[in-house]
C-alpha positions, 0 to 999 in steps of 0.5 A: 493818824499819820494817814489822816494828816496825808489826806488833810494835806491833799484836801486843805478843806478836811483839815478845816472840817477836822478843826470845826468838828473838834472845836464844836464837840469841845464846845458841846461837852464843856457847855452842857457839863457846865450847866450840870456843874453850875447846878450842883455848885449852887447846892454845894456852896449854900450847904457849906455856907449853912454849915452842912458837910458835903461828903461827895461832889460828882459830875455824872453818876458813879453808878455801881461805884464806877468812876472815871476818877476821884480825889478827896479835898477837905471833907469832900470827895470829888469825882466824874461818874461814868453815867453822864446823866447830871451829877449830885451833892451827897450831904450828910444826913440828907441821902441816907435811905430810911427804907434800908435802914429800917429794913436792916434793924427789922432783920436784925430783930428777926435774927435775935428773935430766932436766936431766943426761940431755939435758945442759941445765939442768932446767926446773922446773914452775910454782913451788910455793906458799910452805909458809906459803901452802900452810898457809892453803889447806889447813887441814883436811889440814894438821890431820890431818898426822902427827908427823914424826921428827927423823931423817926431817926431818934426812935430807930437810934433807940431800937438799934441801941437795944438790939446791940445791947441784946446782941452782946448779951446773947454772944452774937458774933462781933462782926454783927455788932460792929455792923449795927454799931456802924449803922448806929453811928451813921444815924446818930451823926446824921440826927445830932451832928452840927454838920447834918442837913437834918439839923438845919432849920427849915429856911436853911435847908429851903436855901440849900434845896432851892440854890441849884435852880437859882444858880441855873437862872443866874448862869442863864442871865450870865450867859445872855448878858455875855452874849449881848455884850458880844453882839448878837445877830438876830433874824429880821421878822420879815417873811422869806417864804410861805408854805402853800396851804399853811396857816400864814399862806391861808390868812394872806401872808406874803413874801416880803411882809414884816411883822410888827406884832403879834397879839399886841406884843411887838415883834421884831425878830424872826425867833420871837415871831416863831416862838409867838406863834407856836405858843399863842392862842390856837382857839381864837387865833393870833392877831397879827400886824404887818407892814406890807411893801407898797401898802400904806398903813398897817395890815391886820389879820388873824392867823390860825396855827396848824397843828398837823406837824405835832407843834403849832406852826404857820408855815413861814421861813426867815428872810434873806439879803441880796448878798450871796453867801459867804462861803458859797454863792450858789447851789450846786448844778444850778444856773447860778452855779454855772453863771457867766462870769462866775459868782462869788461869795459875798457879791451883792445883787443891786440890779436884776434885768436893769431893775434895782433891788435892795431886798431879798423879797425883790429877788424873789419877785424877780424870779418869779415874773422872769422865769421863763427868760435869762436874768441879767445881774448887776453886782457889786464884788469887794475889791481886795484890800486897798482896791475899790468895789468892783461892778460885775454883769453876769448872766443866769440861764433859765432853770428847766424843771426835772420831770419823770413824765408822771401826771398824778390825779387831782383831788379836791380844793385843799385850802382856800386863801383869804382875799383871793379870787377863789375866796371872793367866787365862794369856793370851799375846801373839798369841792372839786374842779372838774374842768377850765373853760371846758378843758380837763384840769390836767396836771395840777402841778403845771396848772399855775404855768398854764393859767400864767401863759394864758393870762400873759396872752390875754388883753393888756389891762384886762384880767383873765377870766376863767370858768371853773366847773365844779363837781356837784354845782349845776352852773360854772363859777367865774373867776377873774385871775389875779396877777401874781408876782410871787412863787409858792413851793413846798417848805416842809414836803407835805404841802400840796401844790397850790394855784396863786392866781386863784388862790387855792391848793389842790390835793393830789393823790399818788394815783397816776392819772396819765403818763407823758408819752416818750417820758422815763415813766413810759420807758419804765412801763408805768401805766395810769392807775398805778399807785406810787407808794414810796420814791427814793433817791438812789445816790450817784456812785463814786464814778458818777460823782467824779463824772459830774464833778460833785464836791465831796462835801455834798451829801443827800438823803437816801431815805424813801418818801412815803406817799401812802401815810401822808408823810409826804406829798407828791408836790413835795417829792417833786420839788425835792427831786429838783434839788437832788444831786445830778446823776442820782436815779429815783426808785419808785415803789408801786402798790403793785408789781416790782419797784421800778428805776427812773432818771429825770428829764429836763422840761424845756416848756416848764421853768423853776423860778428859783435859780439857785442863789445862796443868799445870806440871811437877813439879820440885825446886829443887836449890839447895846450900848453900855452896861445898862442896855446889856443887862436889860437885854440879858434880862429880857432873853432869860425871862423869855427863856423862863416863860417858853419853858412854862409855855411849852409845858402848858401847851403839852399838858393841853395837848396843843402840842404833841408830847412827841415833840419833846426831846432828850439828852441826845436831842439836846446834844444834837441841837447844841452841836448844831449852834456850836458850829454857828456863831459862838454868840448863838451857842451861848443864847442856846445854853441860856435857854437849856439852863432855864429849861433845867431851872423850870423843870427841876423846880417843878413840884414832883418828889425826888425833884428840887421842887418836890423837896420844896413842898415837903419843906414848906409843909413842914415850915407850916405845920411845925413838922414833916409829913409822915414817913410813909407819905414821903416815901410813897410820893417819892416813889411815885415822883421816881416812876414818873421821871423814869417813865419820862426818860424812857419816853424821851430816850424812845424819841431820841433813838427812833424807838417811838415815832414823832408822827 
């Protein structure tokens, strides 16, 4: 501890990190367990209101009787179990396992019969544990026990009374008699006591069973109301980035477009847009209405979500503002990081190269059209307290592309964008471009840059015409390139490179077509025809980090990117390379031969459009006025959370969402930790969603869940008697196996035993 404090004193940011991590962990533990407590408290309080004795109230399960602590207050034992997977309330008459009671009575009969046959008193086996002790040691099993009909209980009591009488007549041991008497007392109490769950009416038992779910819904509403009462920041529905070849790209959605409705439902927030596209109609597509800068009136189109990632996506990212980040102004080792004078967190970009900018997409456009020249920024910097805002002018250099010297083999056209020159010319996915104006297509990654250079050199006002030779077509295809004031780079790492001026993506294989002369790849001995299977970054060692001045907070993944199983594409790898830390090396695993180690070199003739600005997200503060608006927003958030769960279950059932996208307790904790490190209101809304999840899942009509008990009680209310005991026990075991199977599945996904792809 002392050494930790010494390190914190030397590096104040470490102390801040320790505090933030500790705070986030406390929030996660308290928040997630509050969901459990609220659910079980719902059962407990309604049971007490109905006059049912609650023998135990446990958070987490005291499996095998193990617990962290317990205490008695009134008739109830409260405790914290050792298995952190929920909690339970043990009510008199509800949790007694009929299977074990019947088994014990049948065994007693067998003992008695054996004694009578031999002319000797029956010799009992080892005494069975008291029912209360059995409850302590088999909580998980008891929680899945079924309701026992009073008629069945009465019959078993009568049988047990007869056994006790016969045992006494045959001089059976007092220990055995006491054990049977204890079972009798417990059974009689469960059947006849006014404090027993079994003696309550069907409506009362329904109220007790449903109380946990209802409390989760109420708690979700409460969390949403508190969050909106404090004010919630919501990302705008503007499009900040578009993945090349994705569903949004194919439909011709562009950076700067703002979504106003999806399938007729008004949309103004990015998270609602993401939910609508994930849970929308995959067969007929999603009608989307947009506002496009520079276009009068709405733009209407239909998007068909992609399913390649296991969950429907359209390939978009949220918008940014023109304000630099509050913690960091630029990404390390980028031109923005080295700007003169230095950029500072909170600076607001008001002009680029003398042209005013006020929205994030305008910075995107300025980077796209001006990527080959230094950029002059005009910034507004807030002065210290009492001082006026300061205007700063900074220069940001170009950003050369990092290259290894490999040109990969171009494949066929992957996607064709709507309303593009390629679509107008009738190009189709699967067709292969073999030449442009009688020249080889070359590196598909640099094709757009080369076409842009040719367009810039063409006569002003006349679009550049190119002639594409298509494999299988006798005649070339004439296409007029469109002017492009945006850029397209991968979001997920699984995209192929795009050619915006044509409106196509080109599939790229991991087979080397050409090795550039004098490049790192040539020095390493890579030859045309070699196939790259994996690419792995080798992170800089301590000495290298010190040489480059890399901050301690900066980390980077070391996992290899697999090109053979389509988990990554060459374009995804290439653009990831642009963001890796300086000083790292790249290990290429070829399908033949030993792995090779390379270092990149900057290409002075090809520039990255992004300069490294770390821009703040474009968010709007939703701050309802008055308690009425707060309650309305809270109700809407709760309804959306509940409906999202139903829709997700429906999508999984119809196989439109892969079950591999499900998550278990570990996933929930990870996401909870992420939100706990963000704004407190974001964490509250996350808990709102999880509370709604628990409510819906608990109320599914599966035996051993609250919904399953409600089905049995509904049957009893209609028929005037419960289902037969065998039916209840059989269905309960089916439900238990289903839940155990689900737990094995989600834990397998959480811990990586089951692949998500």
